[in-house]
All heavy atoms as TSV, in Angstrom:
chain	resi	resn	atom	element	x	y	z
A	1	MET	N	N	93.853	134.163	51.057
A	1	MET	CA	C	94.561	134.139	52.310
A	1	MET	C	C	94.895	132.706	52.756
A	1	MET	O	O	95.995	132.459	53.225
A	1	MET	CB	C	93.720	134.876	53.363
A	1	MET	CG	C	94.462	135.132	54.630
A	1	MET	SD	S	95.759	136.337	54.335
A	1	MET	CE	C	96.395	136.524	55.938
A	2	PRO	N	N	93.931	131.741	52.650
A	2	PRO	CA	C	94.276	130.378	53.036
A	2	PRO	C	C	95.406	129.786	52.180
A	2	PRO	O	O	96.213	128.997	52.684
A	2	PRO	CB	C	92.988	129.593	52.847
A	2	PRO	CG	C	91.908	130.598	52.937
A	2	PRO	CD	C	92.490	131.859	52.373
A	3	ARG	N	N	95.457	130.158	50.904
A	3	ARG	CA	C	96.522	129.629	50.052
A	3	ARG	C	C	97.879	130.178	50.477
A	3	ARG	O	O	98.880	129.461	50.464
A	3	ARG	CB	C	96.260	129.975	48.595
A	3	ARG	CG	C	95.119	129.220	47.995
A	3	ARG	CD	C	94.945	129.565	46.550
A	3	ARG	NE	N	93.765	128.905	46.004
A	3	ARG	CZ	C	93.291	129.131	44.819
A	3	ARG	NH1	N	93.869	130.013	44.018
A	3	ARG	NH2	N	92.228	128.501	44.397
A	4	LEU	N	N	97.904	131.437	50.852
A	4	LEU	CA	C	99.144	132.036	51.320
A	4	LEU	C	C	99.619	131.368	52.611
A	4	LEU	O	O	100.802	131.055	52.766
A	4	LEU	CB	C	98.950	133.542	51.543
A	4	LEU	CG	C	100.184	134.326	51.979
A	4	LEU	CD1	C	101.240	134.297	50.884
A	4	LEU	CD2	C	99.797	135.751	52.313
A	5	PHE	N	N	98.687	131.129	53.512
A	5	PHE	CA	C	99.036	130.440	54.754
A	5	PHE	C	C	99.539	129.025	54.486
A	5	PHE	O	O	100.525	128.583	55.076
A	5	PHE	CB	C	97.820	130.409	55.683
A	5	PHE	CG	C	98.084	129.721	56.983
A	5	PHE	CD1	C	98.899	130.301	57.943
A	5	PHE	CD2	C	97.541	128.473	57.254
A	5	PHE	CE1	C	99.149	129.665	59.143
A	5	PHE	CE2	C	97.784	127.834	58.434
A	5	PHE	CZ	C	98.597	128.431	59.391
A	6	ALA	N	N	98.865	128.326	53.580
A	6	ALA	CA	C	99.293	126.965	53.239
A	6	ALA	C	C	100.684	126.969	52.613
A	6	ALA	O	O	101.489	126.069	52.858
A	6	ALA	CB	C	98.287	126.325	52.295
A	7	MET	N	N	100.959	127.990	51.805
A	7	MET	CA	C	102.285	128.079	51.208
A	7	MET	C	C	103.357	128.281	52.285
A	7	MET	O	O	104.397	127.641	52.259
A	7	MET	CB	C	102.338	129.230	50.208
A	7	MET	CG	C	103.689	129.347	49.507
A	7	MET	SD	S	103.851	130.831	48.528
A	7	MET	CE	C	104.011	132.065	49.801
A	8	TRP	N	N	103.097	129.156	53.244
A	8	TRP	CA	C	104.073	129.394	54.320
A	8	TRP	C	C	104.268	128.153	55.188
A	8	TRP	O	O	105.380	127.837	55.597
A	8	TRP	CB	C	103.649	130.579	55.184
A	8	TRP	CG	C	103.913	131.892	54.515
A	8	TRP	CD1	C	102.988	132.746	54.014
A	8	TRP	CD2	C	105.192	132.458	54.224
A	8	TRP	NE1	N	103.601	133.827	53.432
A	8	TRP	CE2	C	104.966	133.672	53.549
A	8	TRP	CE3	C	106.493	132.066	54.458
A	8	TRP	CZ2	C	105.996	134.496	53.120
A	8	TRP	CZ3	C	107.513	132.888	54.031
A	8	TRP	CH2	C	107.271	134.078	53.371
A	9	VAL	N	N	103.194	127.437	55.467
A	9	VAL	CA	C	103.325	126.197	56.241
A	9	VAL	C	C	104.121	125.168	55.450
A	9	VAL	O	O	104.980	124.466	55.998
A	9	VAL	CB	C	101.931	125.657	56.624
A	9	VAL	CG1	C	102.027	124.264	57.205
A	9	VAL	CG2	C	101.261	126.594	57.611
A	10	GLY	N	N	103.863	125.067	54.164
A	10	GLY	CA	C	104.616	124.135	53.324
A	10	GLY	C	C	106.092	124.476	53.263
A	10	GLY	O	O	106.951	123.600	53.349
A	11	LEU	N	N	106.406	125.753	53.123
A	11	LEU	CA	C	107.810	126.163	53.103
A	11	LEU	C	C	108.486	125.909	54.443
A	11	LEU	O	O	109.638	125.480	54.501
A	11	LEU	CB	C	107.923	127.637	52.720
A	11	LEU	CG	C	107.732	127.960	51.239
A	11	LEU	CD1	C	107.717	129.467	51.019
A	11	LEU	CD2	C	108.824	127.312	50.418
A	12	ALA	N	N	107.777	126.178	55.524
A	12	ALA	CA	C	108.353	125.929	56.847
A	12	ALA	C	C	108.602	124.434	57.045
A	12	ALA	O	O	109.599	124.034	57.653
A	12	ALA	CB	C	107.429	126.463	57.935
A	13	THR	N	N	107.716	123.602	56.516
A	13	THR	CA	C	107.890	122.156	56.643
A	13	THR	C	C	109.099	121.680	55.844
A	13	THR	O	O	109.840	120.810	56.282
A	13	THR	CB	C	106.621	121.430	56.163
A	13	THR	OG1	O	105.512	121.918	56.899
A	13	THR	CG2	C	106.733	119.934	56.369
A	14	VAL	N	N	109.290	122.263	54.664
A	14	VAL	CA	C	110.417	121.867	53.824
A	14	VAL	C	C	111.733	122.380	54.397
A	14	VAL	O	O	112.734	121.666	54.433
A	14	VAL	CB	C	110.209	122.360	52.375
A	14	VAL	CG1	C	111.464	122.179	51.550
A	14	VAL	CG2	C	109.047	121.634	51.734
A	15	LEU	N	N	111.721	123.599	54.867
A	15	LEU	CA	C	112.966	124.217	55.335
A	15	LEU	C	C	113.336	123.814	56.763
A	15	LEU	O	O	114.505	123.775	57.109
A	15	LEU	CB	C	112.858	125.739	55.240
A	15	LEU	CG	C	112.662	126.285	53.822
A	15	LEU	CD1	C	112.454	127.782	53.864
A	15	LEU	CD2	C	113.830	125.920	52.933
A	16	LEU	N	N	112.351	123.509	57.569
A	16	LEU	CA	C	112.604	123.140	58.968
A	16	LEU	C	C	111.934	121.804	59.279
A	16	LEU	O	O	110.869	121.752	59.913
A	16	LEU	CB	C	112.070	124.226	59.912
A	16	LEU	CG	C	112.642	125.626	59.707
A	16	LEU	CD1	C	111.845	126.631	60.482
A	16	LEU	CD2	C	114.097	125.652	60.108
A	17	PRO	N	N	112.505	120.696	58.843
A	17	PRO	CA	C	111.834	119.405	59.032
A	17	PRO	C	C	111.679	119.012	60.496
A	17	PRO	O	O	110.804	118.224	60.832
A	17	PRO	CB	C	112.721	118.411	58.287
A	17	PRO	CG	C	114.023	119.085	58.125
A	17	PRO	CD	C	113.760	120.545	58.137
A	18	ALA	N	N	112.479	119.566	61.372
A	18	ALA	CA	C	112.339	119.218	62.789
A	18	ALA	C	C	110.991	119.677	63.327
A	18	ALA	O	O	110.456	119.078	64.257
A	18	ALA	CB	C	113.475	119.845	63.596
A	19	LEU	N	N	110.417	120.730	62.757
A	19	LEU	CA	C	109.106	121.184	63.212
A	19	LEU	C	C	108.001	120.211	62.821
A	19	LEU	O	O	107.055	119.996	63.577
A	19	LEU	CB	C	108.798	122.561	62.629
A	19	LEU	CG	C	109.642	123.729	63.128
A	19	LEU	CD1	C	109.248	125.003	62.398
A	19	LEU	CD2	C	109.477	123.889	64.617
A	20	SER	N	N	108.109	119.635	61.635
A	20	SER	CA	C	107.041	118.754	61.187
A	20	SER	C	C	107.130	117.367	61.814
A	20	SER	O	O	106.111	116.713	61.998
A	20	SER	CB	C	107.058	118.638	59.664
A	20	SER	OG	O	108.279	118.060	59.241
A	21	PHE	N	N	108.316	116.900	62.118
A	21	PHE	CA	C	108.454	115.565	62.685
A	21	PHE	C	C	108.421	115.560	64.197
A	21	PHE	O	O	108.263	114.511	64.802
A	21	PHE	CB	C	109.745	114.907	62.195
A	21	PHE	CG	C	109.749	114.679	60.716
A	21	PHE	CD1	C	110.810	115.116	59.950
A	21	PHE	CD2	C	108.704	114.046	60.077
A	21	PHE	CE1	C	110.825	114.910	58.588
A	21	PHE	CE2	C	108.707	113.844	58.727
A	21	PHE	CZ	C	109.777	114.283	57.971
A	22	ALA	N	N	108.577	116.701	64.841
A	22	ALA	CA	C	108.537	116.847	66.292
A	22	ALA	C	C	109.492	115.859	66.959
A	22	ALA	O	O	109.124	115.090	67.841
A	22	ALA	CB	C	107.120	116.676	66.813
A	23	GLU	N	N	110.720	115.863	66.513
A	23	GLU	CA	C	111.699	114.956	67.089
A	23	GLU	C	C	111.981	115.334	68.536
A	23	GLU	O	O	112.112	116.496	68.878
A	23	GLU	CB	C	112.999	115.024	66.284
A	23	GLU	CG	C	112.837	114.534	64.876
A	23	GLU	CD	C	114.103	114.702	64.079
A	23	GLU	OE1	O	115.171	114.890	64.681
A	23	GLU	OE2	O	114.015	114.653	62.856
A	24	GLY	N	N	112.068	114.354	69.358
A	24	GLY	CA	C	112.367	114.591	70.757
A	24	GLY	C	C	111.200	115.142	71.546
A	24	GLY	O	O	111.389	115.762	72.583
A	25	ALA	N	N	109.978	114.890	71.083
A	25	ALA	CA	C	108.812	115.418	71.780
A	25	ALA	C	C	108.597	114.699	73.105
A	25	ALA	O	O	108.123	115.278	74.060
A	25	ALA	CB	C	107.575	115.298	70.912
A	26	GLY	N	N	108.950	113.425	73.175
A	26	GLY	CA	C	108.866	112.683	74.429
A	26	GLY	C	C	107.459	112.299	74.846
A	26	GLY	O	O	107.168	112.215	76.022
A	27	GLY	N	N	106.580	112.054	73.899
A	27	GLY	CA	C	105.214	111.653	74.222
A	27	GLY	C	C	105.121	110.168	74.535
A	27	GLY	O	O	106.079	109.402	74.397
A	28	THR	N	N	103.950	109.751	75.004
A	28	THR	CA	C	103.717	108.344	75.298
A	28	THR	C	C	102.684	107.789	74.319
A	28	THR	O	O	102.114	108.516	73.512
A	28	THR	CB	C	103.193	108.165	76.733
A	28	THR	OG1	O	101.917	108.811	76.838
A	28	THR	CG2	C	104.151	108.753	77.744
A	29	TYR	N	N	102.429	106.507	74.418
A	29	TYR	CA	C	101.463	105.847	73.549
A	29	TYR	C	C	100.094	105.743	74.205
A	29	TYR	O	O	99.227	105.030	73.726
A	29	TYR	CB	C	101.957	104.450	73.174
A	29	TYR	CG	C	103.127	104.479	72.232
A	29	TYR	CD1	C	104.410	104.256	72.688
A	29	TYR	CD2	C	102.934	104.744	70.892
A	29	TYR	CE1	C	105.490	104.287	71.825
A	29	TYR	CE2	C	103.993	104.782	70.012
A	29	TYR	CZ	C	105.270	104.546	70.490
A	29	TYR	OH	O	106.319	104.583	69.629
A	30	ARG	N	N	99.857	106.450	75.291
A	30	ARG	CA	C	98.591	106.327	76.003
A	30	ARG	C	C	97.413	106.840	75.173
A	30	ARG	O	O	96.336	106.249	75.176
A	30	ARG	CB	C	98.662	107.062	77.335
A	30	ARG	CG	C	97.454	106.790	78.209
A	30	ARG	CD	C	97.661	107.337	79.605
A	30	ARG	NE	N	96.519	107.087	80.442
A	30	ARG	CZ	C	96.347	106.007	81.167
A	30	ARG	NH1	N	97.261	105.061	81.156
A	30	ARG	NH2	N	95.282	105.854	81.907
A	31	GLY	N	N	97.595	107.930	74.450
A	31	GLY	CA	C	96.490	108.488	73.663
A	31	GLY	C	C	96.046	107.577	72.542
A	31	GLY	O	O	94.855	107.310	72.364
A	32	ILE	N	N	96.988	107.065	71.755
A	32	ILE	CA	C	96.633	106.162	70.669
A	32	ILE	C	C	96.130	104.833	71.227
A	32	ILE	O	O	95.232	104.209	70.660
A	32	ILE	CB	C	97.814	105.961	69.691
A	32	ILE	CG1	C	97.372	105.232	68.429
A	32	ILE	CG2	C	98.956	105.229	70.335
A	32	ILE	CD1	C	96.500	106.034	67.538
A	33	GLY	N	N	96.676	104.419	72.356
A	33	GLY	CA	C	96.185	103.206	72.995
A	33	GLY	C	C	94.751	103.358	73.465
A	33	GLY	O	O	93.945	102.435	73.352
A	34	GLN	N	N	94.415	104.535	73.971
A	34	GLN	CA	C	93.050	104.785	74.420
A	34	GLN	C	C	92.079	104.754	73.243
A	34	GLN	O	O	90.994	104.189	73.351
A	34	GLN	CB	C	92.981	106.125	75.129
A	34	GLN	CG	C	91.678	106.380	75.832
A	34	GLN	CD	C	91.734	107.612	76.706
A	34	GLN	OE1	O	92.716	108.340	76.698
A	34	GLN	NE2	N	90.689	107.847	77.443
A	35	MET	N	N	92.469	105.336	72.112
A	35	MET	CA	C	91.605	105.273	70.934
A	35	MET	C	C	91.453	103.836	70.444
A	35	MET	O	O	90.348	103.405	70.081
A	35	MET	CB	C	92.162	106.153	69.820
A	35	MET	CG	C	92.061	107.621	70.101
A	35	MET	SD	S	92.492	108.656	68.700
A	35	MET	CE	C	94.243	108.348	68.570
A	36	TYR	N	N	92.539	103.094	70.437
A	36	TYR	CA	C	92.522	101.706	69.978
A	36	TYR	C	C	91.634	100.850	70.871
A	36	TYR	O	O	90.771	100.110	70.394
A	36	TYR	CB	C	93.962	101.188	69.967
A	36	TYR	CG	C	94.130	99.755	69.556
A	36	TYR	CD1	C	93.958	99.376	68.240
A	36	TYR	CD2	C	94.476	98.786	70.488
A	36	TYR	CE1	C	94.127	98.061	67.858
A	36	TYR	CE2	C	94.643	97.472	70.120
A	36	TYR	CZ	C	94.466	97.107	68.801
A	36	TYR	OH	O	94.619	95.811	68.438
A	37	TYR	N	N	91.810	100.966	72.185
A	37	TYR	CA	C	91.015	100.158	73.107
A	37	TYR	C	C	89.554	100.591	73.131
A	37	TYR	O	O	88.666	99.770	73.371
A	37	TYR	CB	C	91.607	100.196	74.509
A	37	TYR	CG	C	92.847	99.338	74.650
A	37	TYR	CD1	C	93.982	99.811	75.276
A	37	TYR	CD2	C	92.868	98.042	74.158
A	37	TYR	CE1	C	95.113	99.026	75.403
A	37	TYR	CE2	C	93.987	97.250	74.272
A	37	TYR	CZ	C	95.107	97.745	74.894
A	37	TYR	OH	O	96.224	96.968	75.016
A	38	THR	N	N	89.269	101.868	72.872
A	38	THR	CA	C	87.879	102.304	72.783
A	38	THR	C	C	87.197	101.660	71.588
A	38	THR	O	O	86.051	101.193	71.686
A	38	THR	CB	C	87.799	103.837	72.678
A	38	THR	OG1	O	88.415	104.402	73.834
A	38	THR	CG2	C	86.370	104.305	72.571
A	39	PHE	N	N	87.897	101.604	70.460
A	39	PHE	CA	C	87.332	100.947	69.280
A	39	PHE	C	C	87.107	99.460	69.553
A	39	PHE	O	O	86.060	98.910	69.192
A	39	PHE	CB	C	88.255	101.136	68.075
A	39	PHE	CG	C	87.762	100.475	66.831
A	39	PHE	CD1	C	86.658	100.963	66.166
A	39	PHE	CD2	C	88.405	99.352	66.332
A	39	PHE	CE1	C	86.194	100.345	65.016
A	39	PHE	CE2	C	87.945	98.727	65.184
A	39	PHE	CZ	C	86.836	99.234	64.524
A	40	ILE	N	N	88.058	98.805	70.199
A	40	ILE	CA	C	87.897	97.391	70.540
A	40	ILE	C	C	86.705	97.204	71.464
A	40	ILE	O	O	85.913	96.272	71.307
A	40	ILE	CB	C	89.188	96.838	71.172
A	40	ILE	CG1	C	90.286	96.735	70.130
A	40	ILE	CG2	C	88.947	95.478	71.818
A	40	ILE	CD1	C	91.623	96.330	70.690
A	41	TRP	N	N	86.546	98.108	72.454
A	41	TRP	CA	C	85.443	98.016	73.399
A	41	TRP	C	C	84.100	98.140	72.687
A	41	TRP	O	O	83.159	97.396	72.999
A	41	TRP	CB	C	85.593	99.089	74.482
A	41	TRP	CG	C	84.463	99.127	75.440
A	41	TRP	CD1	C	84.230	98.263	76.459
A	41	TRP	CD2	C	83.386	100.070	75.453
A	41	TRP	NE1	N	83.086	98.617	77.116
A	41	TRP	CE2	C	82.542	99.723	76.517
A	41	TRP	CE3	C	83.066	101.168	74.679
A	41	TRP	CZ2	C	81.399	100.438	76.812
A	41	TRP	CZ3	C	81.932	101.879	74.979
A	41	TRP	CH2	C	81.113	101.513	76.034
A	42	VAL	N	N	83.994	99.056	71.730
A	42	VAL	CA	C	82.743	99.234	70.993
A	42	VAL	C	C	82.402	97.970	70.217
A	42	VAL	O	O	81.255	97.503	70.241
A	42	VAL	CB	C	82.838	100.458	70.056
A	42	VAL	CG1	C	81.688	100.488	69.062
A	42	VAL	CG2	C	82.885	101.737	70.856
A	43	VAL	N	N	83.383	97.394	69.556
A	43	VAL	CA	C	83.138	96.184	68.767
A	43	VAL	C	C	82.755	95.013	69.673
A	43	VAL	O	O	81.799	94.273	69.385
A	43	VAL	CB	C	84.379	95.845	67.906
A	43	VAL	CG1	C	84.249	94.485	67.264
A	43	VAL	CG2	C	84.601	96.921	66.856
A	44	LEU	N	N	83.454	94.847	70.775
A	44	LEU	CA	C	83.131	93.745	71.685
A	44	LEU	C	C	81.770	93.937	72.343
A	44	LEU	O	O	81.017	92.968	72.535
A	44	LEU	CB	C	84.212	93.613	72.754
A	44	LEU	CG	C	85.560	93.076	72.285
A	44	LEU	CD1	C	86.558	93.084	73.436
A	44	LEU	CD2	C	85.419	91.684	71.723
A	45	THR	N	N	81.437	95.158	72.698
A	45	THR	CA	C	80.129	95.424	73.303
A	45	THR	C	C	79.006	95.117	72.327
A	45	THR	O	O	77.987	94.518	72.701
A	45	THR	CB	C	80.048	96.887	73.772
A	45	THR	OG1	O	81.091	97.136	74.704
A	45	THR	CG2	C	78.723	97.184	74.431
A	46	TYR	N	N	79.183	95.515	71.074
A	46	TYR	CA	C	78.168	95.186	70.074
A	46	TYR	C	C	78.071	93.668	69.880
A	46	TYR	O	O	76.980	93.136	69.705
A	46	TYR	CB	C	78.461	95.867	68.737
A	46	TYR	CG	C	77.449	95.501	67.690
A	46	TYR	CD1	C	76.170	96.040	67.728
A	46	TYR	CD2	C	77.753	94.586	66.675
A	46	TYR	CE1	C	75.225	95.691	66.784
A	46	TYR	CE2	C	76.813	94.234	65.736
A	46	TYR	CZ	C	75.547	94.789	65.795
A	46	TYR	OH	O	74.610	94.426	64.865
A	47	GLY	N	N	79.206	92.983	69.925
A	47	GLY	CA	C	79.180	91.523	69.792
A	47	GLY	C	C	78.433	90.855	70.924
A	47	GLY	O	O	77.664	89.916	70.710
A	48	VAL	N	N	78.613	91.342	72.144
A	48	VAL	CA	C	77.875	90.789	73.286
A	48	VAL	C	C	76.389	91.082	73.137
A	48	VAL	O	O	75.537	90.222	73.388
A	48	VAL	CB	C	78.433	91.357	74.620
A	48	VAL	CG1	C	77.520	91.014	75.781
A	48	VAL	CG2	C	79.822	90.829	74.870
A	49	TYR	N	N	76.054	92.297	72.718
A	49	TYR	CA	C	74.647	92.660	72.516
A	49	TYR	C	C	74.004	91.803	71.430
A	49	TYR	O	O	72.877	91.326	71.577
A	49	TYR	CB	C	74.544	94.137	72.145
A	49	TYR	CG	C	73.166	94.573	71.735
A	49	TYR	CD1	C	72.162	94.727	72.679
A	49	TYR	CD2	C	72.862	94.817	70.395
A	49	TYR	CE1	C	70.893	95.123	72.311
A	49	TYR	CE2	C	71.595	95.213	70.014
A	49	TYR	CZ	C	70.615	95.365	70.973
A	49	TYR	OH	O	69.358	95.748	70.593
A	50	ASP	N	N	74.727	91.598	70.336
A	50	ASP	CA	C	74.193	90.827	69.217
A	50	ASP	C	C	74.034	89.357	69.576
A	50	ASP	O	O	73.096	88.699	69.133
A	50	ASP	CB	C	75.117	90.981	68.010
A	50	ASP	CG	C	74.508	90.462	66.731
A	50	ASP	OD1	O	73.294	90.648	66.547
A	50	ASP	OD2	O	75.255	89.897	65.907
A	51	THR	N	N	74.950	88.839	70.389
A	51	THR	CA	C	74.931	87.413	70.707
A	51	THR	C	C	74.017	87.087	71.888
A	51	THR	O	O	73.222	86.149	71.824
A	51	THR	CB	C	76.357	86.919	71.018
A	51	THR	OG1	O	77.200	87.249	69.921
A	51	THR	CG2	C	76.377	85.429	71.248
A	52	PHE	N	N	74.128	87.868	72.973
A	52	PHE	CA	C	73.449	87.498	74.211
A	52	PHE	C	C	72.296	88.414	74.591
A	52	PHE	O	O	71.529	88.090	75.484
A	52	PHE	CB	C	74.459	87.477	75.367
A	52	PHE	CG	C	75.568	86.490	75.159
A	52	PHE	CD1	C	76.847	86.927	74.881
A	52	PHE	CD2	C	75.331	85.127	75.232
A	52	PHE	CE1	C	77.875	86.036	74.690
A	52	PHE	CE2	C	76.356	84.223	75.034
A	52	PHE	CZ	C	77.644	84.673	74.759
A	53	GLY	N	N	72.194	89.582	73.983
A	53	GLY	CA	C	71.072	90.465	74.277
A	53	GLY	C	C	71.474	91.669	75.116
A	53	GLY	O	O	72.623	91.852	75.508
A	54	LYS	N	N	70.436	92.475	75.396
A	54	LYS	CA	C	70.669	93.751	76.052
A	54	LYS	C	C	71.088	93.593	77.515
A	54	LYS	O	O	71.940	94.329	78.006
A	54	LYS	CB	C	69.404	94.597	75.971
A	54	LYS	CG	C	69.614	96.035	76.383
A	54	LYS	CD	C	68.319	96.833	76.338
A	54	LYS	CE	C	67.907	97.074	74.919
A	54	LYS	NZ	N	66.746	97.980	74.823
A	55	LYS	N	N	70.495	92.651	78.238
A	55	LYS	CA	C	70.832	92.492	79.658
A	55	LYS	C	C	72.287	92.076	79.849
A	55	LYS	O	O	72.975	92.575	80.736
A	55	LYS	CB	C	69.914	91.456	80.308
A	55	LYS	CG	C	68.511	91.935	80.508
A	55	LYS	CD	C	67.674	90.906	81.239
A	55	LYS	CE	C	66.257	91.402	81.400
A	55	LYS	NZ	N	65.433	90.415	82.114
A	56	ALA	N	N	72.768	91.182	79.012
A	56	ALA	CA	C	74.168	90.761	79.095
A	56	ALA	C	C	75.102	91.907	78.730
A	56	ALA	O	O	76.183	92.049	79.310
A	56	ALA	CB	C	74.411	89.561	78.195
A	57	MET	N	N	74.675	92.749	77.791
A	57	MET	CA	C	75.504	93.889	77.418
A	57	MET	C	C	75.626	94.863	78.579
A	57	MET	O	O	76.700	95.412	78.816
A	57	MET	CB	C	74.920	94.610	76.207
A	57	MET	CG	C	75.749	95.784	75.741
A	57	MET	SD	S	74.901	96.899	74.640
A	57	MET	CE	C	73.706	97.632	75.717
A	58	TYR	N	N	74.525	95.079	79.321
A	58	TYR	CA	C	74.575	95.983	80.472
A	58	TYR	C	C	75.536	95.489	81.547
A	58	TYR	O	O	76.093	96.277	82.293
A	58	TYR	CB	C	73.190	96.165	81.073
A	58	TYR	CG	C	72.267	97.028	80.254
A	58	TYR	CD1	C	70.900	96.819	80.266
A	58	TYR	CD2	C	72.757	98.057	79.465
A	58	TYR	CE1	C	70.052	97.610	79.525
A	58	TYR	CE2	C	71.920	98.852	78.711
A	58	TYR	CZ	C	70.564	98.624	78.750
A	58	TYR	OH	O	69.731	99.410	78.009
A	59	VAL	N	N	75.724	94.187	81.633
A	59	VAL	CA	C	76.659	93.629	82.614
A	59	VAL	C	C	78.083	93.619	82.066
A	59	VAL	O	O	79.038	93.992	82.760
A	59	VAL	CB	C	76.218	92.192	83.010
A	59	VAL	CG1	C	77.255	91.523	83.889
A	59	VAL	CG2	C	74.870	92.229	83.697
A	60	ALA	N	N	78.249	93.228	80.810
A	60	ALA	CA	C	79.586	93.031	80.248
A	60	ALA	C	C	80.283	94.326	79.855
A	60	ALA	O	O	81.511	94.417	79.943
A	60	ALA	CB	C	79.501	92.107	79.037
A	61	ALA	N	N	79.539	95.331	79.416
A	61	ALA	CA	C	80.162	96.563	78.918
A	61	ALA	C	C	81.001	97.269	79.979
A	61	ALA	O	O	82.146	97.642	79.702
A	61	ALA	CB	C	79.105	97.493	78.340
A	62	PRO	N	N	80.508	97.478	81.204
A	62	PRO	CA	C	81.368	98.125	82.211
A	62	PRO	C	C	82.574	97.272	82.606
A	62	PRO	O	O	83.661	97.805	82.854
A	62	PRO	CB	C	80.450	98.340	83.406
A	62	PRO	CG	C	79.080	98.182	82.916
A	62	PRO	CD	C	79.144	97.326	81.704
A	63	ILE	N	N	82.398	95.968	82.629
A	63	ILE	CA	C	83.513	95.081	82.974
A	63	ILE	C	C	84.604	95.170	81.915
A	63	ILE	O	O	85.797	95.277	82.225
A	63	ILE	CB	C	83.013	93.631	83.150
A	63	ILE	CG1	C	82.078	93.547	84.362
A	63	ILE	CG2	C	84.191	92.664	83.294
A	63	ILE	CD1	C	81.363	92.222	84.490
A	64	MET	N	N	84.190	95.154	80.644
A	64	MET	CA	C	85.173	95.280	79.561
A	64	MET	C	C	85.827	96.654	79.566
A	64	MET	O	O	87.023	96.777	79.293
A	64	MET	CB	C	84.510	95.014	78.215
A	64	MET	CG	C	84.162	93.569	77.973
A	64	MET	SD	S	83.590	93.233	76.297
A	64	MET	CE	C	82.104	94.190	76.209
A	65	ALA	N	N	85.065	97.699	79.880
A	65	ALA	CA	C	85.630	99.050	79.902
A	65	ALA	C	C	86.708	99.172	80.972
A	65	ALA	O	O	87.787	99.732	80.716
A	65	ALA	CB	C	84.523	100.078	80.139
A	66	VAL	N	N	86.459	98.639	82.150
A	66	VAL	CA	C	87.463	98.694	83.221
A	66	VAL	C	C	88.675	97.848	82.854
A	66	VAL	O	O	89.821	98.254	83.048
A	66	VAL	CB	C	86.846	98.240	84.561
A	66	VAL	CG1	C	87.913	98.045	85.620
A	66	VAL	CG2	C	85.807	99.247	85.026
A	67	GLY	N	N	88.434	96.668	82.298
A	67	GLY	CA	C	89.541	95.801	81.900
A	67	GLY	C	C	90.426	96.428	80.828
A	67	GLY	O	O	91.658	96.379	80.919
A	68	LEU	N	N	89.815	97.054	79.854
A	68	LEU	CA	C	90.606	97.696	78.794
A	68	LEU	C	C	91.310	98.944	79.308
A	68	LEU	O	O	92.404	99.268	78.853
A	68	LEU	CB	C	89.719	98.018	77.593
A	68	LEU	CG	C	89.218	96.812	76.805
A	68	LEU	CD1	C	88.228	97.224	75.736
A	68	LEU	CD2	C	90.373	96.051	76.193
A	69	TYR	N	N	90.703	99.639	80.260
A	69	TYR	CA	C	91.373	100.801	80.852
A	69	TYR	C	C	92.636	100.375	81.597
A	69	TYR	O	O	93.665	101.062	81.543
A	69	TYR	CB	C	90.429	101.531	81.802
A	69	TYR	CG	C	91.085	102.683	82.512
A	69	TYR	CD1	C	91.314	103.877	81.858
A	69	TYR	CD2	C	91.503	102.573	83.833
A	69	TYR	CE1	C	91.926	104.938	82.481
A	69	TYR	CE2	C	92.108	103.618	84.481
A	69	TYR	CZ	C	92.319	104.799	83.808
A	69	TYR	OH	O	92.943	105.839	84.442
A	70	LEU	N	N	92.571	99.245	82.260
A	70	LEU	CA	C	93.748	98.753	82.995
A	70	LEU	C	C	94.855	98.267	82.051
A	70	LEU	O	O	96.007	98.173	82.478
A	70	LEU	CB	C	93.328	97.626	83.949
A	70	LEU	CG	C	92.417	98.064	85.097
A	70	LEU	CD1	C	91.957	96.855	85.892
A	70	LEU	CD2	C	93.103	99.076	85.987
A	71	LEU	N	N	94.523	97.982	80.806
A	71	LEU	CA	C	95.524	97.556	79.832
A	71	LEU	C	C	96.285	98.717	79.191
A	71	LEU	O	O	97.268	98.491	78.482
A	71	LEU	CB	C	94.875	96.735	78.722
A	71	LEU	CG	C	94.400	95.328	79.103
A	71	LEU	CD1	C	93.640	94.702	77.941
A	71	LEU	CD2	C	95.577	94.458	79.470
A	72	LEU	N	N	95.834	99.961	79.418
A	72	LEU	CA	C	96.496	101.098	78.795
A	72	LEU	C	C	97.946	101.228	79.258
A	72	LEU	O	O	98.256	100.937	80.419
A	72	LEU	CB	C	95.757	102.394	79.137
A	72	LEU	CG	C	94.478	102.665	78.387
A	72	LEU	CD1	C	93.796	103.903	78.962
A	72	LEU	CD2	C	94.742	102.860	76.921
A	73	PRO	N	N	98.817	101.678	78.375
A	73	PRO	CA	C	100.211	101.882	78.789
A	73	PRO	C	C	100.314	103.052	79.778
A	73	PRO	O	O	99.449	103.937	79.770
A	73	PRO	CB	C	100.938	102.203	77.488
A	73	PRO	CG	C	99.891	102.620	76.543
A	73	PRO	CD	C	98.629	101.964	76.964
A	74	PRO	N	N	101.320	103.051	80.617
A	74	PRO	CA	C	101.447	104.149	81.593
A	74	PRO	C	C	101.668	105.479	80.890
A	74	PRO	O	O	102.320	105.568	79.865
A	74	PRO	CB	C	102.647	103.751	82.446
A	74	PRO	CG	C	103.395	102.779	81.618
A	74	PRO	CD	C	102.422	102.103	80.722
A	75	GLY	N	N	101.107	106.525	81.470
A	75	GLY	CA	C	101.209	107.852	80.866
A	75	GLY	C	C	102.128	108.670	81.641
A	75	GLY	O	O	102.654	109.647	81.538
């Protein structure tokens, strides 16, 4: 059954490329930006923890989180 479903999805993708590319969807970059900035926040937080210790991380992590949230593109 999964192979049959995969075959139908593959045929639909080949025959109707507009479905697979979602042209004209009109989305924003906020979702990918949020994932990107979350990864940056994790790396920077670990860097602060590794360099300055746990107390500095407790202070810097929320500040960096708010700062990176404000950098997100409008949704």
